[in-house]
C-alpha positions in Angstrom: 16.6 7.9 -13.5 20.0 6.4 -13.1 19.0 3.1 -14.7 18.0 4.9 -17.9 21.2 6.9 -17.9 23.2 3.7 -17.6 21.3 2.2 -20.5 21.8 5.3 -22.6 25.6 5.2 -21.8 25.5 1.6 -23.2 24.0 3.0 -26.5 20.4 1.9 -25.7 17.6 4.2 -27.0 15.5 4.6 -23.9 12.9 7.0 -25.4 9.6 5.6 -26.6 5.9 5.7 -25.9 5.5 3.0 -23.2 4.7 3.6 -19.5 5.7 1.4 -16.6 3.1 1.2 -13.8 4.1 0.3 -10.2 2.7 -1.2 -8.1 -0.6 -0.9 -10.1 -2.2 1.1 -12.9 -2.6 4.1 -12.9 0.4 4.7 -10.6 3.3 5.5 -13.0 6.9 4.4 -12.3 8.1 6.1 -15.5 6.8 6.9 -18.9 8.1 7.7 -22.4 10.1 4.4 -22.4 11.3 2.3 -25.3 10.5 -1.4 -25.3 14.0 -2.3 -24.2 14.0 0.2 -21.3 10.6 -0.9 -20.3 11.8 -4.6 -20.2 14.8 -3.7 -18.1 12.6 -1.9 -15.5 10.1 -4.8 -15.5 13.0 -7.3 -14.8 14.3 -5.1 -12.0 10.9 -4.9 -10.3 10.5 -8.7 -10.6 14.1 -9.4 -9.3 14.1 -10.8 -5.7 17.6 -9.3 -5.2 16.2 -5.8 -5.8 13.9 -3.8 -3.6 11.7 -1.0 -4.8 11.3 2.1 -2.5 9.5 5.4 -2.9 11.8 8.4 -3.1 11.2 12.2 -3.0 10.8 13.7 -6.5 14.0 15.8 -5.8 16.0 12.6 -6.4 14.8 12.7 -10.0 15.2 16.5 -10.3 18.9 16.0 -9.4 19.2 13.5 -12.3 17.5 16.0 -14.6 14.5 13.7 -15.2 11.0 14.6 -13.9 7.5 13.7 -14.9 4.8 16.3 -15.0 2.2 14.1 -13.5 0.7 14.8 -10.0 2.5 12.8 -7.3 0.9 9.6 -5.9 0.9 9.6 -2.1 2.8 6.7 -0.6 0.1 6.0 2.0 -2.6 6.0 -0.7 -0.6 3.6 -2.9 0.0 1.3 0.1 -3.8 1.2 0.6 -4.3 0.7 -3.1 -6.3 4.0 -3.5 -8.1 3.9 -6.8 -6.7 6.9 -8.5 -8.8 7.9 -11.5 -5.9 9.5 -13.4 -2.3 8.7 -13.7 -0.1 9.7 -10.8 3.7 9.5 -10.5 5.3 7.5 -7.7 9.1 8.3 -7.8 11.0 5.1 -6.9 14.6 3.9 -6.4 16.0 0.4 -6.7 18.1 -0.9 -3.8 19.8 -4.1 -2.8 18.0 -5.7 0.1 19.5 -4.9 3.5 20.6 -8.0 5.3 
């Protein structure tokens, strides 16, 4: 995830034991986060000048960061399907198009 790579470049330890869920638990945005990395992701999700979009897992593979969870299906997430176990929804952050 590019956000985590940027934090690491700034000397921030991003590794920890926290998970960020989006848009609801148990749909995982990312896991294995430090408190500081978790807080940055939470602020990005809450920021009106940032849009969150699903992306293919290949985006993360290219960055060398993948989760081993089963993928969440975008249609199921949009319908708030009640997954019983954690699923990964790969996402990207973008500026809103105007």
